[in-house]
C-alpha positions in Angstrom: 2.4 23.6 12.7 4.6 21.8 10.4 3.8 18.3 10.9 4.7 15.2 8.8 1.7 12.4 8.9 2.8 8.5 8.2 -0.1 6.3 7.5 0.1 2.6 6.6 -2.9 2.0 4.2 -4.3 -1.6 4.5 -6.0 -2.3 7.6 -5.0 1.5 9.0 -7.3 3.0 6.6 -9.0 0.5 5.2 -11.1 -2.4 6.3 -9.7 -4.7 4.0 -6.5 -6.0 2.1 -6.5 -3.5 -1.1 -4.3 -5.9 -3.1 -6.2 -8.9 -3.0 -9.3 -6.8 -3.8 -7.2 -5.4 -6.6 -6.3 -8.5 -8.4 -9.6 -10.0 -8.1 -11.0 -6.9 -9.9 -8.3 -7.3 -12.8 -8.6 -11.0 -13.5 -12.5 -11.8 -12.3 -13.7 -13.9 -9.8 -13.0 -17.3 -11.4 -9.5 -16.7 -12.4 -8.9 -15.3 -8.9 -10.1 -18.4 -6.8 -8.6 -20.8 -9.3 -5.2 -18.9 -8.8 -5.2 -18.8 -4.7 -6.0 -22.5 -5.0 -3.3 -22.9 -7.1 -0.9 -20.8 -5.0 -2.1 -22.3 -1.7 1.0 -24.0 -0.7 2.6 -20.7 -1.2 0.4 -18.8 1.0 0.7 -21.5 3.5 4.4 -21.1 3.5 3.8 -17.6 4.1 1.6 -18.0 7.1 4.1 -20.4 8.9 6.7 -17.7 8.1 8.6 -20.0 5.8 8.4 -17.5 2.9 9.2 -13.9 3.2 6.6 -11.2 2.8 7.9 -9.7 -0.3 8.4 -13.5 -2.0 5.0 -14.2 -1.3 3.6 -10.7 -2.6 6.0 -11.0 -6.0 4.8 -14.4 -6.6 1.1 -13.7 -6.4 1.6 -10.2 -8.5 3.3 -12.2 -11.1 1.1 -15.2 -11.6 -2.0 -13.0 -11.7 -0.6 -9.6 -13.4 2.6 -10.6 -15.7 2.1 -10.2 -19.3 -0.6 -7.5 -19.0 0.1 -4.3 -21.1 0.8 -1.1 -19.5 -2.1 0.6 -21.2 -4.7 -2.1 -19.9 -2.8 -2.3 -16.7 -2.6 1.4 -15.9 -6.6 1.4 -16.8 -7.7 -1.1 -14.3 -5.6 0.8 -11.5 -7.2 3.9 -11.9 -10.3 2.4 -12.5 -10.1 0.5 -9.2 -8.6 3.6 -7.2 -11.1 5.9 -8.0 -14.4 3.5 -7.8 -13.5 1.0 -5.5 -11.1 2.1 -2.7 -13.5 4.2 -1.3 -16.0 1.3 -0.2 -13.4 -0.3 2.2 -12.2 3.1 4.0 -12.3 3.3 7.7 -14.7 6.6 8.5 -12.4 7.4 11.7 -9.4 7.1 9.6 -10.5 9.7 6.9 -12.1 11.7 9.6 -8.6 11.8 11.1 -6.9 12.3 7.7 -8.9 15.3 7.0 -8.5 16.9 10.7 -4.5 16.8 9.7 -5.2 18.4 6.4 -7.4 21.2 7.8 -4.0 21.6 10.3 -2.0 21.9 7.4 -0.2 18.8 7.9 1.7 16.8 5.2 0.0 13.2 4.8 1.8 10.6 3.3 0.5 7.3 2.9 3.2 4.6 3.2 2.3 1.2 2.1 3.4 -2.1 0.7 0.6 -2.3 -1.6 1.4 -1.4 -5.4 2.0 2.4 -5.8 0.2 2.7 -8.9 -3.2 1.7 -8.1 -2.9 3.7 -4.7 -1.6 6.8 -6.5 -5.0 8.1 -8.2 -6.7 7.8 -4.9 -4.0 9.5 -3.0 -4.1 12.2 -5.6 -8.0 13.0 -5.4 -7.4 13.5 -1.6 -4.6 15.5 -1.8 -1.8 12.7 0.0 1.5 11.9 -1.2 2.1 8.1 -1.7 4.8 5.9 -1.0 4.3 2.0 -2.1 5.8 -0.9 -3.9 6.9 -0.4 -7.9 5.7 -2.7 -10.2 8.2 -3.3 -13.1 7.4 -2.5 -16.7 9.3 -3.2 -19.6 8.7 -2.5 -23.4 5.1 -1.9 -22.3 4.5 -5.3 -20.7 3.8 -5.8 -16.7 6.9 -8.5 -15.7 5.5 -9.2 -12.5 8.5 -8.3 -10.7 8.8 -5.1 -8.5 11.0 -2.3 -9.5 11.8 -1.0 -6.0 12.0 -3.3 -3.0 8.7 -4.5 -0.9 7.5 -1.1 1.1 7.6 -3.3 4.2 9.1 -3.0 7.6 12.8 -1.2 7.4 12.0 -0.5 3.7 9.0 2.1 4.7 11.6 4.1 7.0 14.2 3.9 4.4 11.7 5.2 1.6 10.7 8.0 3.9 13.8 9.0 4.8 15.0 9.3 1.2 12.0 11.4 0.1 11.7 13.7 3.3 14.2 15.6 5.1 12.5 14.6 8.6 14.2 17.5 10.2 12.2 20.1 8.7 9.3 18.4 10.8 9.3 19.8 14.4 6.3 17.0 14.9 5.7 13.5 13.3 2.6 11.5 13.7 2.3 7.5 12.5 -0.2 5.2 12.3 -0.2 1.3 11.6 -2.1 -1.8 12.4 1.1 -5.0 11.9 4.4 -5.5 12.7 5.4 -4.5 9.4 4.7 -1.1 10.8 7.1 -1.0 13.6 9.7 0.9 12.2 7.4 3.4 10.9 5.7 3.9 14.0 9.4 4.0 15.4 10.1 7.2 13.6 7.1 9.2 15.2 6.8 11.7 18.2 3.4 10.7 18.3 2.6 7.0 17.2 -0.6 5.1 17.1 -1.3 1.5 16.4 -4.7 0.4 15.3 -6.1 3.5 16.1 -9.2 3.9 13.8 -10.8 0.3 15.1 
């Protein structure tokens, strides 16, 4: 069967938030901890739902990553992707992904996290990736996003832009937060927090 599989990444395939781990990997423990203290008022505003998801995330990305050279950024993104993501995977999630692949299904990771550090891992595992794109201008990371934050309805919008859903007689979807609600509604078979 020519099925399409749409899966969230953080918390669904992984046990932890890959973006925070990526930032910590890039900047080191001390700078990460001081940065989180500095950003704590913003993070509290986000937790209280005063500040939307995309603003909190862009502010964090900008604070820690703005000004990095593209070459260095892509190097650490690839290193993190290939050497560190495997440490936070849910075994049951990978078993299910492998089952889908063995059955000839197209598996797409649909994540609000930064696409460039998920892509090497996805390529290694034979998965497509849709994520939030970070802006790079004149070889420098600007700290802004070059796409909309791939969260909530934007997950559906991006899937529909890239895939003709009518070509797939059956769609599976996996997610674990309210930000996956619309993605799960696209599917014939949707599972919430299935691998815990």
